PDB file as gemmi writes it, atoms N, CA and C in Angstrom:
CRYST1    1.000    1.000    1.000  90.00  90.00  90.00 P 1                      
ATOM      1  N   UNK A   1      -5.107  80.904 -58.067  1.00  0.00           N  
ATOM      2  CA  UNK A   1      -5.410  81.540 -56.341  1.00  0.00           C  
ATOM      3  C   UNK A   1      -4.280  81.529 -55.706  1.00  0.00           C  
ATOM      4  N   UNK A   2      -3.224  80.825 -55.974  1.00  0.00           N  
ATOM      5  CA  UNK A   2      -1.987  80.837 -55.371  1.00  0.00           C  
ATOM      6  C   UNK A   2      -1.131  81.965 -55.446  1.00  0.00           C  
ATOM      7  N   UNK A   3      -1.268  82.392 -56.903  1.00  0.00           N  
ATOM      8  CA  UNK A   3      -0.462  83.720 -56.995  1.00  0.00           C  
ATOM      9  C   UNK A   3      -1.250  84.914 -56.509  1.00  0.00           C  
ATOM     10  N   UNK A   4      -2.567  84.957 -56.301  1.00  0.00           N  
ATOM     11  CA  UNK A   4      -3.266  86.121 -55.642  1.00  0.00           C  
ATOM     12  C   UNK A   4      -2.843  86.134 -54.142  1.00  0.00           C  
ATOM     13  N   UNK A   5      -2.838  84.569 -53.402  1.00  0.00           N  
ATOM     14  CA  UNK A   5      -2.425  84.783 -52.067  1.00  0.00           C  
ATOM     15  C   UNK A   5      -1.158  85.241 -51.936  1.00  0.00           C  
ATOM     16  N   UNK A   6      -0.031  85.001 -52.755  1.00  0.00           N  
ATOM     17  CA  UNK A   6       1.290  85.735 -52.857  1.00  0.00           C  
ATOM     18  C   UNK A   6       1.356  87.143 -52.764  1.00  0.00           C  
ATOM     19  N   UNK A   7       0.634  87.564 -53.765  1.00  0.00           N  
ATOM     20  CA  UNK A   7       0.391  88.925 -54.230  1.00  0.00           C  
ATOM     21  C   UNK A   7      -0.240  89.701 -52.977  1.00  0.00           C  
ATOM     22  N   UNK A   8      -1.187  89.227 -52.473  1.00  0.00           N  
ATOM     23  CA  UNK A   8      -2.108  90.184 -51.349  1.00  0.00           C  
ATOM     24  C   UNK A   8      -1.717  89.469 -50.126  1.00  0.00           C  
ATOM     25  N   UNK A   9      -1.107  88.733 -49.828  1.00  0.00           N  
ATOM     26  CA  UNK A   9      -0.652  88.116 -48.242  1.00  0.00           C  
ATOM     27  C   UNK A   9      -1.593  87.402 -47.664  1.00  0.00           C  
ATOM     28  N   UNK A  10      -2.678  86.865 -48.477  1.00  0.00           N  
ATOM     29  CA  UNK A  10      -3.899  86.083 -47.976  1.00  0.00           C  
ATOM     30  C   UNK A  10      -4.590  85.480 -49.195  1.00  0.00           C  
ATOM     31  N   UNK A  11      -5.415  84.090 -48.931  1.00  0.00           N  
ATOM     32  CA  UNK A  11      -5.899  83.749 -50.302  1.00  0.00           C  
ATOM     33  C   UNK A  11      -7.286  84.826 -50.312  1.00  0.00           C  
ATOM     34  N   UNK A  12      -7.797  84.719 -51.600  1.00  0.00           N  
ATOM     35  CA  UNK A  12      -8.928  85.732 -51.767  1.00  0.00           C  
ATOM     36  C   UNK A  12     -10.071  85.023 -52.460  1.00  0.00           C  
ATOM     37  N   UNK A  13     -11.109  85.431 -52.075  1.00  0.00           N  
ATOM     38  CA  UNK A  13     -12.483  84.958 -52.788  1.00  0.00           C  
ATOM     39  C   UNK A  13     -13.488  86.208 -52.853  1.00  0.00           C  
ATOM     40  N   UNK A  14     -14.452  85.838 -54.090  1.00  0.00           N  
ATOM     41  CA  UNK A  14     -15.212  86.718 -54.376  1.00  0.00           C  
ATOM     42  C   UNK A  14     -16.724  86.469 -53.801  1.00  0.00           C  
ATOM     43  N   UNK A  15     -17.225  87.470 -53.304  1.00  0.00           N  
ATOM     44  CA  UNK A  15     -18.704  87.494 -52.878  1.00  0.00           C  
ATOM     45  C   UNK A  15     -18.622  86.714 -51.496  1.00  0.00           C  
ATOM     46  N   UNK A  16     -19.746  86.423 -51.142  1.00  0.00           N  
ATOM     47  CA  UNK A  16     -20.043  86.064 -49.772  1.00  0.00           C  
ATOM     48  C   UNK A  16     -19.346  84.935 -49.264  1.00  0.00           C  
ATOM     49  N   UNK A  17     -19.033  84.715 -48.150  1.00  0.00           N  
ATOM     50  CA  UNK A  17     -18.288  83.463 -47.532  1.00  0.00           C  
ATOM     51  C   UNK A  17     -18.774  82.153 -47.984  1.00  0.00           C  
ATOM     52  N   UNK A  18     -20.021  82.299 -48.178  1.00  0.00           N  
ATOM     53  CA  UNK A  18     -20.783  81.078 -48.837  1.00  0.00           C  
ATOM     54  C   UNK A  18     -20.643  80.673 -50.198  1.00  0.00           C  
ATOM     55  N   UNK A  19     -20.210  81.514 -50.754  1.00  0.00           N  
ATOM     56  CA  UNK A  19     -20.059  81.251 -52.408  1.00  0.00           C  
ATOM     57  C   UNK A  19     -19.346  79.807 -52.716  1.00  0.00           C  
ATOM     58  N   UNK A  20     -19.649  79.413 -53.623  1.00  0.00           N  
ATOM     59  CA  UNK A  20     -19.199  77.840 -53.989  1.00  0.00           C  
ATOM     60  C   UNK A  20     -18.967  77.543 -55.477  1.00  0.00           C  
ATOM     61  N   UNK A  21     -18.202  76.854 -55.623  1.00  0.00           N  
ATOM     62  CA  UNK A  21     -17.805  76.510 -57.195  1.00  0.00           C  
ATOM     63  C   UNK A  21     -17.706  74.927 -57.364  1.00  0.00           C  
ATOM     64  N   UNK A  22     -18.265  74.297 -58.368  1.00  0.00           N  
ATOM     65  CA  UNK A  22     -18.165  73.022 -58.864  1.00  0.00           C  
ATOM     66  C   UNK A  22     -16.694  72.957 -59.249  1.00  0.00           C  
ATOM     67  N   UNK A  23     -16.197  71.571 -59.045  1.00  0.00           N  
ATOM     68  CA  UNK A  23     -14.831  71.428 -59.333  1.00  0.00           C  
ATOM     69  C   UNK A  23     -14.648  69.850 -59.676  1.00  0.00           C  
ATOM     70  N   UNK A  24     -13.440  69.815 -60.392  1.00  0.00           N  
ATOM     71  CA  UNK A  24     -13.214  68.464 -61.002  1.00  0.00           C  
ATOM     72  C   UNK A  24     -11.440  68.397 -61.077  1.00  0.00           C  
ATOM     73  N   UNK A  25     -11.198  67.364 -60.799  1.00  0.00           N  
ATOM     74  CA  UNK A  25      -9.356  67.042 -60.923  1.00  0.00           C  
ATOM     75  C   UNK A  25      -9.168  67.110 -62.368  1.00  0.00           C  
ATOM     76  N   UNK A  26      -8.278  67.711 -62.942  1.00  0.00           N  
ATOM     77  CA  UNK A  26      -7.686  67.715 -64.352  1.00  0.00           C  
ATOM     78  C   UNK A  26      -7.798  66.051 -64.827  1.00  0.00           C  
ATOM     79  N   UNK A  27      -7.252  65.185 -64.331  1.00  0.00           N  
ATOM     80  CA  UNK A  27      -7.069  64.000 -64.763  1.00  0.00           C  
ATOM     81  C   UNK A  27      -8.601  63.283 -64.842  1.00  0.00           C  
ATOM     82  N   UNK A  28      -9.548  63.531 -63.918  1.00  0.00           N  
ATOM     83  CA  UNK A  28     -10.936  63.012 -63.995  1.00  0.00           C  
ATOM     84  C   UNK A  28     -11.284  63.586 -65.008  1.00  0.00           C  
ATOM     85  N   UNK A  29     -11.114  64.812 -65.425  1.00  0.00           N  
ATOM     86  CA  UNK A  29     -11.869  65.591 -66.525  1.00  0.00           C  
ATOM     87  C   UNK A  29     -11.477  64.824 -67.853  1.00  0.00           C  
ATOM     88  N   UNK A  30      -9.978  64.655 -68.097  1.00  0.00           N  
ATOM     89  CA  UNK A  30      -9.560  63.924 -69.064  1.00  0.00           C  
ATOM     90  C   UNK A  30     -10.028  62.367 -69.575  1.00  0.00           C  
ATOM     91  N   UNK A  31     -10.306  61.940 -68.291  1.00  0.00           N  
ATOM     92  CA  UNK A  31     -10.890  60.623 -68.348  1.00  0.00           C  
ATOM     93  C   UNK A  31     -12.521  60.469 -68.821  1.00  0.00           C  
ATOM     94  N   UNK A  32     -13.180  61.924 -68.473  1.00  0.00           N  
ATOM     95  CA  UNK A  32     -14.623  61.995 -69.060  1.00  0.00           C  
ATOM     96  C   UNK A  32     -14.361  62.440 -70.478  1.00  0.00           C  
ATOM     97  N   UNK A  33     -13.515  63.007 -70.839  1.00  0.00           N  
ATOM     98  CA  UNK A  33     -13.513  63.270 -72.240  1.00  0.00           C  
ATOM     99  C   UNK A  33     -13.415  62.197 -73.225  1.00  0.00           C  
ATOM    100  N   UNK A  34     -12.569  61.105 -72.652  1.00  0.00           N  
ATOM    101  CA  UNK A  34     -12.484  59.805 -73.462  1.00  0.00           C  
ATOM    102  C   UNK A  34     -13.720  59.140 -73.260  1.00  0.00           C  
ATOM    103  N   UNK A  35     -14.385  59.146 -72.326  1.00  0.00           N  
ATOM    104  CA  UNK A  35     -15.737  58.412 -72.173  1.00  0.00           C  
ATOM    105  C   UNK A  35     -16.790  59.052 -73.060  1.00  0.00           C  
ATOM    106  N   UNK A  36     -17.079  60.298 -73.156  1.00  0.00           N  
ATOM    107  CA  UNK A  36     -17.843  61.282 -73.762  1.00  0.00           C  
ATOM    108  C   UNK A  36     -17.591  60.793 -75.218  1.00  0.00           C  
ATOM    109  N   UNK A  37     -16.321  60.995 -75.667  1.00  0.00           N  
ATOM    110  CA  UNK A  37     -16.034  60.400 -77.218  1.00  0.00           C  
ATOM    111  C   UNK A  37     -16.208  59.169 -77.584  1.00  0.00           C  
ATOM    112  N   UNK A  38     -16.401  58.095 -76.826  1.00  0.00           N  
ATOM    113  CA  UNK A  38     -16.472  56.764 -77.032  1.00  0.00           C  
ATOM    114  C   UNK A  38     -17.878  56.373 -76.648  1.00  0.00           C  
ATOM    115  N   UNK A  39     -18.401  56.969 -75.829  1.00  0.00           N  
ATOM    116  CA  UNK A  39     -19.994  56.335 -75.357  1.00  0.00           C  
ATOM    117  C   UNK A  39     -21.008  57.336 -75.284  1.00  0.00           C  
ATOM    118  N   UNK A  40     -20.784  58.636 -75.308  1.00  0.00           N  
ATOM    119  CA  UNK A  40     -21.936  59.372 -75.115  1.00  0.00           C  
ATOM    120  C   UNK A  40     -22.455  59.703 -76.726  1.00  0.00           C  
ATOM    121  N   UNK A  41     -23.781  60.194 -76.646  1.00  0.00           N  
ATOM    122  CA  UNK A  41     -24.520  60.443 -77.970  1.00  0.00           C  
ATOM    123  C   UNK A  41     -24.157  61.859 -78.519  1.00  0.00           C  
ATOM    124  N   UNK A  42     -24.208  61.871 -79.944  1.00  0.00           N  
ATOM    125  CA  UNK A  42     -23.880  63.353 -80.263  1.00  0.00           C  
ATOM    126  C   UNK A  42     -25.124  64.132 -79.693  1.00  0.00           C  
ATOM    127  N   UNK A  43     -24.574  65.545 -79.479  1.00  0.00           N  
ATOM    128  CA  UNK A  43     -25.424  66.632 -78.862  1.00  0.00           C  
ATOM    129  C   UNK A  43     -25.641  66.561 -77.528  1.00  0.00           C  
ATOM    130  N   UNK A  44     -25.054  65.284 -76.807  1.00  0.00           N  
ATOM    131  CA  UNK A  44     -25.269  65.130 -75.211  1.00  0.00           C  
ATOM    132  C   UNK A  44     -24.551  66.303 -74.467  1.00  0.00           C  
ATOM    133  N   UNK A  45     -25.089  67.001 -73.612  1.00  0.00           N  
ATOM    134  CA  UNK A  45     -24.558  67.985 -72.776  1.00  0.00           C  
ATOM    135  C   UNK A  45     -24.068  67.332 -71.363  1.00  0.00           C  
ATOM    136  N   UNK A  46     -22.952  67.159 -71.014  1.00  0.00           N  
ATOM    137  CA  UNK A  46     -22.417  66.575 -69.861  1.00  0.00           C  
ATOM    138  C   UNK A  46     -21.638  67.304 -68.981  1.00  0.00           C  
ATOM    139  N   UNK A  47     -21.831  67.466 -67.961  1.00  0.00           N  
ATOM    140  CA  UNK A  47     -20.875  68.387 -66.658  1.00  0.00           C  
ATOM    141  C   UNK A  47     -20.024  67.608 -66.397  1.00  0.00           C  
ATOM    142  N   UNK A  48     -18.878  67.907 -66.196  1.00  0.00           N  
ATOM    143  CA  UNK A  48     -17.584  67.092 -65.496  1.00  0.00           C  
ATOM    144  C   UNK A  48     -17.492  67.752 -64.506  1.00  0.00           C  
ATOM    145  N   UNK A  49     -18.099  67.180 -63.324  1.00  0.00           N  
ATOM    146  CA  UNK A  49     -18.198  67.729 -61.960  1.00  0.00           C  
ATOM    147  C   UNK A  49     -18.109  66.735 -61.202  1.00  0.00           C  
ATOM    148  N   UNK A  50     -16.886  66.742 -60.336  1.00  0.00           N  
ATOM    149  CA  UNK A  50     -16.568  65.568 -59.283  1.00  0.00           C  
ATOM    150  C   UNK A  50     -17.333  66.044 -58.068  1.00  0.00           C  
ATOM    151  N   UNK A  51     -17.212  67.386 -57.637  1.00  0.00           N  
ATOM    152  CA  UNK A  51     -17.586  68.008 -56.446  1.00  0.00           C  
ATOM    153  C   UNK A  51     -18.597  69.207 -56.708  1.00  0.00           C  
ATOM    154  N   UNK A  52     -19.618  69.055 -56.526  1.00  0.00           N  
ATOM    155  CA  UNK A  52     -20.795  70.084 -56.776  1.00  0.00           C  
ATOM    156  C   UNK A  52     -20.535  71.373 -56.019  1.00  0.00           C  
ATOM    157  N   UNK A  53     -20.050  71.435 -55.045  1.00  0.00           N  
ATOM    158  CA  UNK A  53     -20.230  72.492 -54.069  1.00  0.00           C  
ATOM    159  C   UNK A  53     -19.086  72.613 -52.932  1.00  0.00           C  
ATOM    160  N   UNK A  54     -17.917  73.349 -53.582  1.00  0.00           N  
ATOM    161  CA  UNK A  54     -16.751  73.470 -52.926  1.00  0.00           C  
ATOM    162  C   UNK A  54     -16.805  75.068 -52.324  1.00  0.00           C  
ATOM    163  N   UNK A  55     -16.747  75.206 -51.158  1.00  0.00           N  
ATOM    164  CA  UNK A  55     -16.682  76.709 -50.641  1.00  0.00           C  
ATOM    165  C   UNK A  55     -15.423  77.406 -51.233  1.00  0.00           C  
ATOM    166  N   UNK A  56     -15.592  78.500 -51.563  1.00  0.00           N  
ATOM    167  CA  UNK A  56     -14.437  79.174 -52.310  1.00  0.00           C  
ATOM    168  C   UNK A  56     -13.413  79.862 -51.394  1.00  0.00           C  
ATOM    169  N   UNK A  57     -14.203  80.296 -50.362  1.00  0.00           N  
ATOM    170  CA  UNK A  57     -13.468  80.481 -49.176  1.00  0.00           C  
ATOM    171  C   UNK A  57     -12.271  79.693 -48.652  1.00  0.00           C  
ATOM    172  N   UNK A  58     -12.861  78.471 -48.400  1.00  0.00           N  
ATOM    173  CA  UNK A  58     -11.802  77.418 -48.220  1.00  0.00           C  
ATOM    174  C   UNK A  58     -10.800  77.250 -49.332  1.00  0.00           C  
ATOM    175  N   UNK A  59     -10.921  77.071 -50.562  1.00  0.00           N  
ATOM    176  CA  UNK A  59      -9.951  76.873 -51.401  1.00  0.00           C  
ATOM    177  C   UNK A  59      -9.191  78.261 -51.339  1.00  0.00           C  
ATOM    178  N   UNK A  60      -9.507  79.508 -51.001  1.00  0.00           N  
ATOM    179  CA  UNK A  60      -8.919  80.657 -50.613  1.00  0.00           C  
ATOM    180  C   UNK A  60      -7.773  80.400 -49.619  1.00  0.00           C  
ATOM    181  N   UNK A  61      -8.192  79.916 -48.645  1.00  0.00           N  
ATOM    182  CA  UNK A  61      -7.388  79.363 -47.565  1.00  0.00           C  
ATOM    183  C   UNK A  61      -6.248  78.538 -47.756  1.00  0.00           C  
ATOM    184  N   UNK A  62      -6.563  77.443 -48.391  1.00  0.00           N  
ATOM    185  CA  UNK A  62      -5.668  76.349 -49.106  1.00  0.00           C  
ATOM    186  C   UNK A  62      -4.714  77.041 -49.878  1.00  0.00           C  
ATOM    187  N   UNK A  63      -5.117  77.653 -50.815  1.00  0.00           N  
ATOM    188  CA  UNK A  63      -4.039  78.437 -51.629  1.00  0.00           C  
ATOM    189  C   UNK A  63      -2.950  79.436 -50.980  1.00  0.00           C  
ATOM    190  N   UNK A  64      -3.645  80.103 -49.703  1.00  0.00           N  
ATOM    191  CA  UNK A  64      -2.764  80.837 -48.903  1.00  0.00           C  
ATOM    192  C   UNK A  64      -1.653  79.569 -48.153  1.00  0.00           C  
ATOM    193  N   UNK A  65      -2.176  78.789 -47.880  1.00  0.00           N  
ATOM    194  CA  UNK A  65      -1.244  77.798 -47.223  1.00  0.00           C  
ATOM    195  C   UNK A  65      -0.193  77.233 -48.482  1.00  0.00           C  
ATOM    196  N   UNK A  66      -0.711  76.888 -49.586  1.00  0.00           N  
ATOM    197  CA  UNK A  66       0.278  76.553 -50.739  1.00  0.00           C  
ATOM    198  C   UNK A  66       1.143  77.683 -51.337  1.00  0.00           C  
ATOM    199  N   UNK A  67       0.709  78.989 -50.751  1.00  0.00           N  
ATOM    200  CA  UNK A  67       1.729  79.955 -51.080  1.00  0.00           C  
ATOM    201  C   UNK A  67       2.593  80.373 -49.964  1.00  0.00           C  
ATOM    202  N   UNK A  68       2.630  79.352 -48.859  1.00  0.00           N  
ATOM    203  CA  UNK A  68       3.381  79.573 -47.779  1.00  0.00           C  
ATOM    204  C   UNK A  68       2.977  80.447 -46.516  1.00  0.00           C  
ATOM    205  N   UNK A  69       1.636  80.666 -46.769  1.00  0.00           N  
ATOM    206  CA  UNK A  69       0.950  81.516 -45.585  1.00  0.00           C  
ATOM    207  C   UNK A  69       0.288  80.532 -44.629  1.00  0.00           C  
ATOM    208  N   UNK A  70      -0.480  81.091 -43.729  1.00  0.00           N  
ATOM    209  CA  UNK A  70      -0.841  80.175 -42.540  1.00  0.00           C  
ATOM    210  C   UNK A  70      -2.540  79.849 -42.848  1.00  0.00           C  
ATOM    211  N   UNK A  71      -3.107  80.209 -44.029  1.00  0.00           N  
ATOM    212  CA  UNK A  71      -4.633  79.829 -44.073  1.00  0.00           C  
ATOM    213  C   UNK A  71      -5.621  80.651 -44.243  1.00  0.00           C  
ATOM    214  N   UNK A  72      -4.869  82.071 -44.345  1.00  0.00           N  
ATOM    215  CA  UNK A  72      -5.876  83.222 -44.243  1.00  0.00           C  
ATOM    216  C   UNK A  72      -6.763  83.189 -45.493  1.00  0.00           C  
ATOM    217  N   UNK A  73      -7.785  83.773 -45.542  1.00  0.00           N  
ATOM    218  CA  UNK A  73      -8.484  83.993 -46.760  1.00  0.00           C  
ATOM    219  C   UNK A  73      -9.521  85.072 -46.336  1.00  0.00           C  
ATOM    220  N   UNK A  74      -9.562  86.276 -47.439  1.00  0.00           N  
ATOM    221  CA  UNK A  74     -10.234  87.239 -47.244  1.00  0.00           C  
ATOM    222  C   UNK A  74     -11.143  87.601 -48.278  1.00  0.00           C  
ATOM    223  N   UNK A  75     -12.263  88.114 -48.308  1.00  0.00           N  
ATOM    224  CA  UNK A  75     -12.978  88.579 -49.399  1.00  0.00           C  
ATOM    225  C   UNK A  75     -12.379  89.774 -50.215  1.00  0.00           C  
ATOM    226  N   UNK A  76     -12.503  89.621 -51.607  1.00  0.00           N  
ATOM    227  CA  UNK A  76     -12.216  90.487 -52.607  1.00  0.00           C  
ATOM    228  C   UNK A  76     -13.076  91.612 -52.942  1.00  0.00           C  
ATOM    229  N   UNK A  77     -13.022  92.428 -52.728  1.00  0.00           N  
ATOM    230  CA  UNK A  77     -14.168  93.403 -53.206  1.00  0.00           C  
ATOM    231  C   UNK A  77     -14.496  93.257 -54.713  1.00  0.00           C  
ATOM    232  N   UNK A  78     -15.903  92.998 -54.694  1.00  0.00           N  
ATOM    233  CA  UNK A  78     -16.547  92.773 -56.006  1.00  0.00           C  
ATOM    234  C   UNK A  78     -16.097  93.728 -57.257  1.00  0.00           C  
ATOM    235  N   UNK A  79     -15.947  95.250 -56.569  1.00  0.00           N  
ATOM    236  CA  UNK A  79     -15.621  96.142 -57.502  1.00  0.00           C  
ATOM    237  C   UNK A  79     -14.364  95.740 -58.207  1.00  0.00           C  
ATOM    238  N   UNK A  80     -13.528  95.354 -57.373  1.00  0.00           N  
ATOM    239  CA  UNK A  80     -12.251  94.993 -57.791  1.00  0.00           C  
ATOM    240  C   UNK A  80     -11.755  93.612 -58.536  1.00  0.00           C  
ATOM    241  N   UNK A  81     -12.847  92.645 -58.165  1.00  0.00           N  
ATOM    242  CA  UNK A  81     -12.578  91.340 -58.978  1.00  0.00           C  
ATOM    243  C   UNK A  81     -13.516  91.127 -59.894  1.00  0.00           C  
ATOM    244  N   UNK A  82     -14.243  91.968 -60.328  1.00  0.00           N  
ATOM    245  CA  UNK A  82     -15.313  91.662 -61.215  1.00  0.00           C  
ATOM    246  C   UNK A  82     -14.646  91.469 -62.728  1.00  0.00           C  
ATOM    247  N   UNK A  83     -13.800  92.095 -62.928  1.00  0.00           N  
ATOM    248  CA  UNK A  83     -12.854  92.004 -64.269  1.00  0.00           C  
ATOM    249  C   UNK A  83     -12.078  90.541 -64.393  1.00  0.00           C  
ATOM    250  N   UNK A  84     -11.831  90.149 -63.106  1.00  0.00           N  
ATOM    251  CA  UNK A  84     -10.991  88.793 -63.073  1.00  0.00           C  
ATOM    252  C   UNK A  84     -11.843  87.538 -62.831  1.00  0.00           C  
ATOM    253  N   UNK A  85     -12.608  87.598 -61.856  1.00  0.00           N  
ATOM    254  CA  UNK A  85     -13.507  86.363 -61.401  1.00  0.00           C  
ATOM    255  C   UNK A  85     -14.693  86.762 -60.497  1.00  0.00           C  
ATOM    256  N   UNK A  86     -15.913  86.282 -60.818  1.00  0.00           N  
ATOM    257  CA  UNK A  86     -16.932  86.599 -59.732  1.00  0.00           C  
ATOM    258  C   UNK A  86     -18.077  85.439 -60.371  1.00  0.00           C  
ATOM    259  N   UNK A  87     -17.965  84.196 -59.609  1.00  0.00           N  
ATOM    260  CA  UNK A  87     -18.574  83.327 -59.811  1.00  0.00           C  
ATOM    261  C   UNK A  87     -19.196  82.628 -58.553  1.00  0.00           C  
ATOM    262  N   UNK A  88     -20.383  81.906 -58.773  1.00  0.00           N  
ATOM    263  CA  UNK A  88     -21.041  81.151 -57.476  1.00  0.00           C  
ATOM    264  C   UNK A  88     -21.846  80.145 -58.056  1.00  0.00           C  
ATOM    265  N   UNK A  89     -21.211  78.751 -58.160  1.00  0.00           N  
ATOM    266  CA  UNK A  89     -21.864  77.884 -59.428  1.00  0.00           C  
ATOM    267  C   UNK A  89     -22.016  76.753 -58.199  1.00  0.00           C  
ATOM    268  N   UNK A  90     -22.846  75.924 -58.624  1.00  0.00           N  
ATOM    269  CA  UNK A  90     -23.252  74.510 -58.079  1.00  0.00           C  
ATOM    270  C   UNK A  90     -23.632  73.709 -59.466  1.00  0.00           C  
ATOM    271  N   UNK A  91     -23.013  72.672 -59.657  1.00  0.00           N  
ATOM    272  CA  UNK A  91     -23.000  71.799 -61.031  1.00  0.00           C  
ATOM    273  C   UNK A  91     -23.071  70.446 -60.746  1.00  0.00           C  
ATOM    274  N   UNK A  92     -23.992  69.505 -60.971  1.00  0.00           N  
ATOM    275  CA  UNK A  92     -23.730  68.107 -60.887  1.00  0.00           C  
ATOM    276  C   UNK A  92     -23.348  67.363 -62.153  1.00  0.00           C  
ATOM    277  N   UNK A  93     -22.570  66.245 -61.715  1.00  0.00           N  
ATOM    278  CA  UNK A  93     -21.917  65.740 -63.066  1.00  0.00           C  
ATOM    279  C   UNK A  93     -22.661  64.538 -62.838  1.00  0.00           C  
ATOM    280  N   UNK A  94     -23.972  64.026 -62.223  1.00  0.00           N  
ATOM    281  CA  UNK A  94     -24.329  63.032 -62.269  1.00  0.00           C  
ATOM    282  C   UNK A  94     -24.847  62.065 -63.510  1.00  0.00           C  
ATOM    283  N   UNK A  95     -25.307  62.973 -64.548  1.00  0.00           N  
ATOM    284  CA  UNK A  95     -25.425  62.544 -65.903  1.00  0.00           C  
ATOM    285  C   UNK A  95     -24.269  61.699 -66.512  1.00  0.00           C  
ATOM    286  N   UNK A  96     -23.072  62.150 -66.303  1.00  0.00           N  
ATOM    287  CA  UNK A  96     -21.718  61.583 -66.835  1.00  0.00           C  
ATOM    288  C   UNK A  96     -21.571  60.348 -65.876  1.00  0.00           C  
ATOM    289  N   UNK A  97     -21.881  60.545 -64.715  1.00  0.00           N  
ATOM    290  CA  UNK A  97     -21.746  59.052 -63.999  1.00  0.00           C  
ATOM    291  C   UNK A  97     -22.672  58.055 -64.337  1.00  0.00           C  
ATOM    292  N   UNK A  98     -23.956  58.284 -64.300  1.00  0.00           N  
ATOM    293  CA  UNK A  98     -24.979  57.560 -64.615  1.00  0.00           C  
ATOM    294  C   UNK A  98     -24.825  56.721 -66.220  1.00  0.00           C  
ATOM    295  N   UNK A  99     -24.730  57.851 -67.126  1.00  0.00           N  
ATOM    296  CA  UNK A  99     -25.034  57.328 -68.566  1.00  0.00           C  
ATOM    297  C   UNK A  99     -23.514  56.879 -69.038  1.00  0.00           C  
ATOM    298  N   UNK A 100     -22.574  57.315 -68.803  1.00  0.00           N  
ATOM    299  CA  UNK A 100     -21.224  56.996 -69.153  1.00  0.00           C  
ATOM    300  C   UNK A 100     -20.564  55.892 -68.194  1.00  0.00           C  
ATOM    301  N   UNK A 101     -20.663  56.110 -66.919  1.00  0.00           N  
ATOM    302  CA  UNK A 101     -19.844  55.360 -66.100  1.00  0.00           C  
ATOM    303  C   UNK A 101     -18.790  55.978 -65.489  1.00  0.00           C  
ATOM    304  N   UNK A 102     -18.512  57.133 -65.731  1.00  0.00           N  
ATOM    305  CA  UNK A 102     -17.658  58.021 -65.284  1.00  0.00           C  
ATOM    306  C   UNK A 102     -17.464  58.076 -63.507  1.00  0.00           C  
ATOM    307  N   UNK A 103     -16.062  57.753 -63.273  1.00  0.00           N  
ATOM    308  CA  UNK A 103     -16.149  57.848 -61.821  1.00  0.00           C  
ATOM    309  C   UNK A 103     -14.721  58.623 -61.408  1.00  0.00           C  
ATOM    310  N   UNK A 104     -15.076  59.746 -61.082  1.00  0.00           N  
ATOM    311  CA  UNK A 104     -14.044  60.898 -60.704  1.00  0.00           C  
ATOM    312  C   UNK A 104     -13.275  60.047 -59.542  1.00  0.00           C  
ATOM    313  N   UNK A 105     -12.100  59.804 -59.306  1.00  0.00           N  
ATOM    314  CA  UNK A 105     -11.369  59.283 -58.197  1.00  0.00           C  
ATOM    315  C   UNK A 105     -10.145  60.098 -57.602  1.00  0.00           C  
ATOM    316  N   UNK A 106      -9.866  61.226 -58.040  1.00  0.00           N  
ATOM    317  CA  UNK A 106      -8.787  62.078 -58.075  1.00  0.00           C  
ATOM    318  C   UNK A 106      -8.966  62.843 -56.607  1.00  0.00           C  
ATOM    319  N   UNK A 107      -8.055  63.181 -55.870  1.00  0.00           N  
ATOM    320  CA  UNK A 107      -8.165  63.837 -54.627  1.00  0.00           C  
ATOM    321  C   UNK A 107      -9.036  65.156 -54.751  1.00  0.00           C  
ATOM    322  N   UNK A 108     -10.037  65.283 -53.751  1.00  0.00           N  
ATOM    323  CA  UNK A 108     -10.786  66.558 -53.523  1.00  0.00           C  
ATOM    324  C   UNK A 108      -9.820  67.591 -53.465  1.00  0.00           C  
ATOM    325  N   UNK A 109     -10.274  68.892 -54.186  1.00  0.00           N  
ATOM    326  CA  UNK A 109      -9.321  69.833 -54.102  1.00  0.00           C  
ATOM    327  C   UNK A 109      -8.845  70.536 -52.753  1.00  0.00           C  
ATOM    328  N   UNK A 110      -9.571  70.417 -51.657  1.00  0.00           N  
ATOM    329  CA  UNK A 110      -9.191  70.832 -50.434  1.00  0.00           C  
ATOM    330  C   UNK A 110      -8.212  69.840 -49.909  1.00  0.00           C  
ATOM    331  N   UNK A 111      -8.216  68.598 -49.980  1.00  0.00           N  
ATOM    332  CA  UNK A 111      -7.360  67.584 -49.286  1.00  0.00           C  
ATOM    333  C   UNK A 111      -6.091  67.357 -50.298  1.00  0.00           C  
ATOM    334  N   UNK A 112      -6.033  67.838 -51.391  1.00  0.00           N  
ATOM    335  CA  UNK A 112      -4.889  67.879 -52.410  1.00  0.00           C  
ATOM    336  C   UNK A 112      -3.906  69.023 -52.191  1.00  0.00           C  
ATOM    337  N   UNK A 113      -4.631  69.890 -51.314  1.00  0.00           N  
ATOM    338  CA  UNK A 113      -3.694  71.194 -51.285  1.00  0.00           C  
ATOM    339  C   UNK A 113      -2.978  71.249 -49.792  1.00  0.00           C  
ATOM    340  N   UNK A 114      -1.939  71.544 -49.471  1.00  0.00           N  
ATOM    341  CA  UNK A 114      -1.137  71.655 -48.438  1.00  0.00           C  
ATOM    342  C   UNK A 114      -1.990  72.251 -47.401  1.00  0.00           C  
ATOM    343  N   UNK A 115      -2.269  71.611 -46.121  1.00  0.00           N  
ATOM    344  CA  UNK A 115      -3.249  72.250 -45.288  1.00  0.00           C  
ATOM    345  C   UNK A 115      -4.637  72.266 -45.616  1.00  0.00           C  
ATOM    346  N   UNK A 116      -5.067  71.839 -46.621  1.00  0.00           N  
ATOM    347  CA  UNK A 116      -6.678  71.645 -47.081  1.00  0.00           C  
ATOM    348  C   UNK A 116      -7.373  70.529 -46.157  1.00  0.00           C  
ATOM    349  N   UNK A 117      -8.475  70.707 -46.149  1.00  0.00           N  
ATOM    350  CA  UNK A 117      -9.400  69.626 -45.408  1.00  0.00           C  
ATOM    351  C   UNK A 117     -10.727  69.478 -46.292  1.00  0.00           C  
ATOM    352  N   UNK A 118     -11.271  68.418 -46.228  1.00  0.00           N  
ATOM    353  CA  UNK A 118     -12.600  68.159 -46.819  1.00  0.00           C  
ATOM    354  C   UNK A 118     -13.587  69.212 -46.314  1.00  0.00           C  
ATOM    355  N   UNK A 119     -14.222  69.900 -47.387  1.00  0.00           N  
ATOM    356  CA  UNK A 119     -15.086  70.779 -46.873  1.00  0.00           C  
ATOM    357  C   UNK A 119     -16.400  70.754 -47.405  1.00  0.00           C  
TER     358      UNK A 119                                                      
END                                                                             
């Protein structure tokens, strides 16, 4: 998303301003993989989700700041974005926490980005 912000002069997001994504820090996800291999039952389906509902417009604004901008975010027309990205997701990782003891501890995506705030 930082590359898109550099290329277009502002962070970009797809869909309504209320669009959300589930997110997880890569290091927390790696820890979940270890727990899944060592503790999960064959066939278990677990979602590696630390934050269930992160506003994509806020992530786009944080990406703009990371790209050297002032935190602007603008909608990316669906007709232009459909071949690249078009998602609104809310997924919970509760089962991985409850059954495997997974404890995501890395920074929230919006506080781990220059200029980001917890949204």
